[in-house]
Residue frames as qw, qx, qy, qz and C-alpha x, y, z in Angstrom:
[[0.612, -0.608, -0.495, -0.103, -23.84, -5.41, 7.51],
 [0.034, -0.719, 0.345, -0.603, -23.16, -3.07, 10.40],
 [0.403, -0.005, -0.806, 0.433, -21.96, -4.29, 13.78],
 [0.392, -0.711, -0.568, -0.137, -24.57, -4.11, 16.58],
 [0.475, -0.596, -0.226, 0.607, -22.29, -2.00, 18.78],
 [0.294, 0.829, 0.188, 0.437, -22.39, 1.69, 17.92],
 [0.562, -0.566, -0.110, 0.593, -19.62, 3.99, 19.09],
 [0.393, 0.657, 0.164, 0.623, -18.84, 7.57, 18.20],
 [0.392, -0.527, -0.271, 0.703, -17.50, 10.76, 19.75],
 [0.242, 0.934, 0.264, 0.016, -18.66, 14.27, 18.84],
 [0.625, 0.254, 0.000, 0.738, -15.84, 16.20, 17.22],
 [0.251, -0.754, -0.279, 0.540, -15.06, 19.43, 19.15],
 [0.446, 0.565, 0.323, 0.614, -15.36, 21.94, 16.33],
 [0.226, -0.953, -0.050, -0.193, -14.15, 24.76, 18.56],
 [0.255, 0.630, -0.570, 0.461, -11.08, 25.97, 20.43],
 [0.800, -0.352, -0.474, 0.107, -10.22, 23.62, 23.27],
 [0.437, -0.888, 0.131, -0.065, -8.95, 24.76, 26.66],
 [0.612, 0.579, -0.465, 0.273, -5.18, 24.87, 26.22],
 [0.195, -0.596, 0.605, -0.491, -4.35, 25.05, 29.92],
 [0.800, -0.180, 0.454, -0.348, -6.32, 21.96, 30.97],
 [0.903, 0.411, -0.121, -0.026, -5.09, 20.18, 27.83],
 [0.346, 0.676, -0.562, 0.328, -1.49, 20.93, 28.74],
 [0.225, -0.397, 0.728, -0.512, -2.05, 19.58, 32.25],
 [0.806, -0.056, -0.282, -0.517, -4.40, 16.73, 31.27],
 [0.650, 0.117, -0.724, 0.199, -2.14, 14.03, 32.70],
 [0.110, 0.034, -0.652, 0.749, -2.71, 15.65, 36.10],
 [0.468, -0.028, 0.109, -0.877, -6.33, 16.82, 35.79],
 [0.730, -0.010, -0.555, -0.399, -7.47, 13.30, 34.87],
 [0.249, 0.197, -0.857, 0.406, -6.14, 11.83, 38.13],
 [0.392, -0.032, 0.548, -0.739, -9.23, 12.44, 40.36],
 [0.800, 0.207, -0.024, -0.563, -11.71, 10.86, 37.92],
 [0.609, 0.344, -0.714, -0.028, -9.23, 8.07, 37.18],
 [0.030, -0.185, 0.826, -0.532, -9.20, 7.28, 40.90],
 [0.638, 0.116, 0.320, -0.690, -13.01, 7.16, 40.88],
 [0.788, 0.338, -0.376, -0.351, -12.94, 4.83, 37.88],
 [0.392, 0.350, -0.823, 0.217, -10.26, 2.70, 39.52],
 [0.307, -0.134, 0.697, -0.634, -12.35, 2.38, 42.67],
 [0.806, 0.212, 0.107, -0.542, -15.14, 0.89, 40.56],
 [0.768, 0.426, -0.466, -0.108, -12.91, -1.29, 38.45],
 [0.584, -0.631, 0.473, -0.190, -10.29, -2.23, 40.99],
 [0.901, -0.011, 0.406, 0.150, -8.71, -4.80, 38.69],
 [0.577, -0.027, 0.464, 0.672, -6.92, -4.79, 35.33],
 [0.260, 0.859, 0.176, -0.404, -7.02, -1.47, 33.47],
 [0.596, 0.158, 0.464, 0.636, -5.96, -1.03, 29.85],
 [0.098, 0.845, 0.154, -0.503, -5.60, 2.58, 28.71],
 [0.559, 0.289, 0.435, 0.644, -5.14, 3.77, 25.13],
 [0.116, 0.001, 0.084, 0.990, -5.27, 7.19, 23.60],
 [0.397, -0.199, -0.318, -0.838, -8.99, 6.95, 22.95],
 [0.792, -0.302, -0.376, -0.374, -10.25, 4.33, 25.28],
 [0.137, -0.428, 0.764, -0.462, -9.94, 2.94, 28.78],
 [0.795, -0.139, -0.474, -0.353, -11.07, -0.62, 29.51],
 [0.305, -0.433, 0.717, -0.453, -11.27, -2.22, 32.95],
 [0.759, 0.028, -0.573, -0.308, -11.69, -6.00, 32.97],
 [0.284, -0.357, 0.762, -0.459, -12.38, -8.20, 35.96],
 [0.356, -0.057, -0.905, -0.228, -13.69, -11.72, 36.35],
 [0.243, -0.397, -0.820, 0.333, -15.80, -11.12, 39.41],
 [0.099, -0.807, -0.565, 0.140, -17.69, -8.41, 41.21],
 [0.140, -0.785, 0.049, 0.601, -15.55, -5.42, 40.29],
 [0.033, -0.351, 0.604, 0.715, -14.90, -3.89, 36.90],
 [0.608, 0.154, -0.422, -0.654, -16.78, -5.31, 33.95],
 [0.754, -0.117, 0.560, -0.324, -18.80, -8.38, 34.84],
 [0.391, 0.462, -0.713, -0.355, -17.26, -11.18, 32.79],
 [0.093, 0.093, -0.986, 0.104, -17.45, -14.51, 34.62],
 [0.384, 0.272, 0.657, -0.589, -21.05, -14.15, 35.92],
 [0.630, 0.482, -0.075, -0.604, -22.59, -13.57, 32.45],
 [0.340, 0.396, -0.824, -0.222, -20.45, -16.36, 31.03],
 [0.073, 0.006, 0.956, -0.282, -21.79, -18.82, 33.59],
 [0.476, 0.388, 0.460, -0.641, -25.38, -17.68, 33.20],
 [0.574, 0.504, -0.360, -0.536, -25.26, -17.98, 29.40],
 [0.243, 0.324, -0.912, -0.069, -23.56, -21.36, 29.65],
 [0.015, -0.108, -0.951, 0.289, -25.88, -22.98, 32.20],
 [0.229, 0.536, 0.640, -0.502, -29.13, -21.00, 32.04],
 [0.277, 0.402, 0.534, 0.690, -29.04, -19.14, 28.71],
 [0.163, -0.913, -0.374, 0.024, -29.90, -15.96, 30.57],
 [0.430, 0.237, -0.121, 0.863, -28.28, -12.53, 30.72],
 [0.211, -0.705, -0.552, 0.393, -29.71, -10.55, 33.66],
 [0.243, 0.856, 0.251, 0.380, -30.75, -7.11, 32.52],
 [0.334, -0.938, 0.089, 0.032, -29.04, -5.31, 35.42],
 [0.719, -0.314, 0.386, 0.486, -25.73, -6.99, 34.57],
 [0.507, 0.519, 0.418, 0.547, -26.08, -5.70, 31.01],
 [0.049, -0.958, -0.164, -0.231, -26.97, -2.21, 32.28],
 [0.584, -0.742, 0.192, 0.267, -24.01, -2.20, 34.68],
 [0.695, -0.057, 0.432, 0.572, -21.51, -3.27, 32.00],
 [0.369, 0.683, 0.388, 0.496, -22.86, -0.81, 29.46],
 [0.187, -0.971, -0.075, -0.127, -22.83, 2.16, 31.85],
 [0.649, -0.599, 0.283, 0.373, -19.35, 1.29, 33.09],
 [0.639, 0.223, 0.437, 0.592, -18.10, 1.07, 29.49],
 [0.164, 0.867, 0.280, 0.378, -19.62, 4.47, 28.78],
 [0.424, -0.898, 0.082, 0.083, -17.95, 5.95, 31.84],
 [0.730, -0.291, 0.376, 0.490, -14.60, 4.39, 30.93],
 [0.522, 0.484, 0.415, 0.566, -14.87, 5.80, 27.42],
 [0.050, -0.967, -0.147, -0.200, -15.68, 9.30, 28.72],
 [0.562, -0.739, 0.256, 0.269, -12.55, 9.18, 30.87],
 [0.707, 0.007, 0.470, 0.529, -10.52, 7.85, 27.94],
 [0.354, 0.746, 0.354, 0.439, -11.82, 10.56, 25.60],
 [0.247, -0.968, 0.016, -0.029, -11.00, 13.25, 28.18],
 [0.675, -0.512, 0.364, 0.386, -7.51, 11.85, 28.69],
 [0.615, 0.223, 0.505, 0.563, -6.98, 11.81, 24.92],
 [0.089, -0.350, 0.029, 0.932, -7.83, 15.56, 24.83],
 [0.025, 0.315, 0.756, 0.573, -10.83, 14.85, 22.56],
 [0.312, -0.775, -0.422, -0.352, -13.15, 16.70, 24.94],
 [0.250, 0.332, -0.455, 0.788, -12.18, 19.36, 27.49],
 [0.621, -0.485, -0.004, -0.616, -15.32, 18.85, 29.59],
 [0.182, -0.381, 0.843, -0.333, -14.58, 16.91, 32.76],
 [0.373, -0.080, -0.881, -0.280, -15.95, 13.35, 32.51],
 [0.617, -0.297, 0.144, -0.714, -19.38, 12.87, 34.02],
 [0.229, -0.157, 0.939, -0.201, -20.14, 9.74, 36.02],
 [0.430, 0.390, 0.782, -0.228, -23.60, 9.47, 34.46],
 [0.451, 0.748, 0.077, -0.480, -24.23, 11.99, 31.63],
 [0.858, 0.366, 0.289, 0.217, -23.46, 10.88, 28.06],
 [0.196, -0.743, 0.273, 0.580, -21.54, 14.06, 27.09],
 [0.357, 0.627, -0.461, -0.517, -19.69, 13.68, 23.76],
 [0.046, -0.233, 0.964, 0.120, -19.47, 9.88, 23.82],
 [0.785, 0.099, -0.022, -0.611, -22.15, 7.75, 22.17],
 [0.106, 0.263, -0.959, -0.001, -21.92, 4.04, 22.98],
 [0.752, 0.019, 0.245, -0.611, -24.82, 1.64, 22.53],
 [0.207, 0.164, -0.940, -0.214, -25.25, -2.09, 22.06],
 [0.680, -0.265, -0.300, -0.614, -28.62, -3.88, 22.06],
 [0.573, -0.344, 0.623, -0.406, -29.66, -5.94, 25.07],
 [0.242, 0.252, -0.890, -0.294, -29.02, -9.56, 24.07],
 [0.880, -0.110, -0.024, -0.461, -31.65, -12.28, 23.84],
 [0.294, -0.541, 0.786, -0.058, -29.60, -14.91, 25.64],
 [0.801, 0.154, 0.558, -0.155, -31.65, -17.73, 24.13],
 [0.707, 0.707, 0.003, -0.008, -30.26, -16.72, 20.74],
 [0.006, -0.806, 0.591, -0.032, -26.65, -16.62, 21.98],
 [0.791, 0.200, -0.576, 0.051, -24.50, -19.69, 21.49],
 [0.702, -0.690, 0.059, -0.167, -24.22, -21.07, 25.01],
 [0.905, -0.173, 0.094, 0.377, -20.79, -22.68, 24.39],
 [0.524, 0.679, 0.016, 0.514, -19.15, -19.81, 22.51],
 [0.270, -0.916, 0.162, -0.249, -18.37, -17.72, 25.65],
 [0.861, -0.407, 0.228, 0.205, -15.86, -20.40, 26.67],
 [0.722, 0.053, 0.343, 0.599, -13.67, -19.65, 23.63],
 [0.256, 0.931, 0.221, 0.140, -14.52, -16.08, 22.64],
 [0.321, -0.875, 0.285, 0.223, -11.42, -14.72, 24.40],
 [0.628, -0.210, 0.621, 0.419, -9.37, -17.19, 22.34],
 [0.518, 0.595, 0.533, 0.306, -11.10, -16.39, 19.05],
 [0.060, 0.994, 0.095, -0.007, -10.37, -12.70, 19.64],
 [0.689, -0.430, 0.238, 0.533, -6.57, -13.20, 19.73],
 [0.512, 0.383, 0.363, 0.678, -6.10, -11.82, 16.17],
 [0.069, -0.903, -0.236, -0.351, -7.79, -8.62, 17.36],
 [0.606, -0.747, 0.040, 0.270, -5.46, -8.35, 20.37],
 [0.678, -0.071, 0.314, 0.661, -2.49, -8.47, 18.00],
 [0.272, 0.619, 0.363, 0.641, -3.88, -5.82, 15.66],
 [0.312, -0.912, -0.211, -0.165, -4.97, -3.61, 18.55],
 [0.705, -0.483, 0.048, 0.517, -1.48, -3.77, 20.03],
 [0.466, 0.115, 0.316, 0.818, -0.12, -2.00, 16.95],
 [0.043, -0.756, -0.413, -0.506, -3.11, 0.34, 16.77],
 [0.523, -0.814, -0.195, 0.158, -2.43, 1.38, 20.38],
 [0.604, -0.248, 0.166, 0.739, 1.18, 2.18, 19.47],
 [0.217, 0.444, 0.414, 0.764, -0.13, 4.39, 16.67],
 [0.308, -0.831, -0.403, -0.227, -2.63, 5.94, 19.08],
 [0.615, -0.591, -0.120, 0.509, 0.16, 6.81, 21.52],
 [0.412, -0.085, 0.264, 0.868, 2.11, 8.79, 18.91],
 [0.009, -0.603, -0.525, -0.601, -1.09, 10.28, 17.50],
 [0.430, -0.812, -0.385, 0.083, -1.99, 11.53, 20.97],
 [0.525, -0.428, 0.040, 0.735, 1.41, 13.20, 21.34],
 [0.230, 0.227, 0.440, 0.838, 0.84, 14.96, 18.01],
 [0.220, -0.731, -0.536, -0.359, -2.64, 16.01, 19.07],
 [0.513, -0.684, -0.289, 0.430, -1.30, 17.40, 22.36],
 [0.380, -0.235, 0.188, 0.875, 1.10, 19.70, 20.55],
 [0.041, 0.422, 0.566, 0.707, -1.58, 20.71, 18.04],
 [0.344, -0.786, -0.504, -0.102, -4.07, 21.63, 20.77],
 [0.534, -0.562, -0.156, 0.612, -1.38, 23.39, 22.78],
 [0.293, -0.211, 0.271, 0.892, -0.32, 25.64, 19.89],
 [0.124, -0.195, -0.536, -0.812, -3.54, 26.02, 17.89],
 [0.420, 0.036, 0.475, -0.772, -6.34, 25.17, 20.30],
 [0.782, 0.250, -0.155, -0.550, -7.80, 22.80, 17.69],
 [0.686, -0.197, 0.700, -0.005, -7.83, 19.01, 17.51],
 [0.157, 0.360, -0.709, -0.586, -6.58, 17.61, 14.16],
 [0.797, 0.119, 0.058, -0.589, -9.58, 15.89, 12.54],
 [0.718, 0.335, -0.602, -0.101, -7.53, 13.03, 11.08],
 [0.183, 0.246, -0.823, 0.478, -6.04, 12.13, 14.45],
 [0.507, -0.047, 0.422, -0.750, -9.45, 12.47, 16.09],
 [0.839, 0.191, -0.196, -0.470, -11.07, 10.07, 13.63],
 [0.573, 0.318, -0.745, 0.126, -8.23, 7.57, 14.06],
 [0.036, -0.183, 0.763, -0.618, -8.56, 7.56, 17.86],
 [0.682, 0.058, 0.217, -0.696, -12.34, 7.20, 17.61],
 [0.794, 0.279, -0.464, -0.276, -11.79, 4.24, 15.30],
 [0.354, 0.269, -0.825, 0.348, -9.41, 2.59, 17.76],
 [0.335, -0.075, 0.592, -0.729, -11.95, 3.11, 20.52],
 [0.779, 0.169, -0.082, -0.598, -14.71, 1.66, 18.34],
 [0.674, 0.290, -0.679, -0.034, -12.59, -1.41, 17.54],
 [0.118, 0.222, -0.803, 0.541, -11.72, -1.92, 21.22],
 [0.524, -0.004, 0.400, -0.752, -15.33, -1.64, 22.32],
 [0.810, 0.204, -0.323, -0.445, -16.44, -4.17, 19.73],
 [0.542, 0.241, -0.781, 0.195, -13.88, -6.67, 20.97],
 [0.126, -0.141, 0.681, -0.707, -14.90, -6.00, 24.57],
 [0.686, 0.065, 0.116, -0.716, -18.59, -6.53, 23.71],
 [0.817, 0.233, -0.462, -0.253, -17.81, -9.81, 21.96],
 [0.639, 0.223, -0.683, 0.275, -15.08, -11.43, 24.06],
 [0.181, 0.120, -0.657, 0.722, -15.59, -10.06, 27.57],
 [0.402, 0.093, 0.443, -0.796, -19.14, -8.89, 28.30],
 [0.128, 0.090, 0.964, 0.215, -20.51, -11.32, 25.66],
 [0.403, 0.477, 0.383, -0.681, -23.56, -9.31, 24.59],
 [0.675, 0.582, -0.160, -0.425, -23.18, -10.39, 20.95],
 [0.830, -0.081, 0.509, 0.212, -21.98, -13.43, 19.02],
 [0.613, 0.780, 0.063, 0.111, -21.15, -11.34, 15.96],
 [0.766, -0.161, 0.057, 0.619, -17.40, -11.45, 15.40],
 [0.061, -0.852, -0.003, 0.520, -15.88, -7.94, 15.42],
 [0.702, 0.677, 0.093, 0.198, -14.85, -6.64, 11.99],
 [0.652, -0.246, 0.089, 0.712, -11.24, -5.70, 11.34],
 [0.239, 0.615, 0.294, 0.692, -11.99, -2.03, 10.69],
 [0.201, -0.161, -0.363, 0.896, -11.89, 1.38, 12.32],
 [0.271, -0.137, -0.257, -0.917, -14.96, 2.78, 10.59],
 [0.587, -0.004, 0.441, -0.679, -18.58, 2.29, 11.76]]
């Protein structure tokens, strides 16, 4: 059975811009500031993914959906739309930072990142589960910690490969996409609570 969240990144089967790749840590700063101005709270950055988490009105909406599911069994559509679009934007910035796309991240266009999760029917969600989802996801935090370490070294290898060959190693690319997919599934389950399906322990779709 496939997980309801779908995440993928188009592989750049072409020569990437070596100059902007070499200077990516600097070129990403302006869009990172824009993202930070939206999030304004806790930001977790990996080689393939950037996640901003907040409990209130900035960053991903976490506490408001939790309370609405708990007391009203509702998930306002615009809260879902906001969280989904912010996740997409964060992922575009993360993919750009990880050199997986040399197009500057758009604030609204999909570009190479495909991220979708169905709008939840809140009446079918367990109203008590949001209280403990963050706790149930602890095994994922542990695994992701080690995956992020791997992503860090993979990104360094990819930087040298792009710098000298102009091409992104497919194995490293697939690994970073997998880490991003895993992270997004955990975020969808434990933080924005759009699904009760427990994230699988896998990198693949």
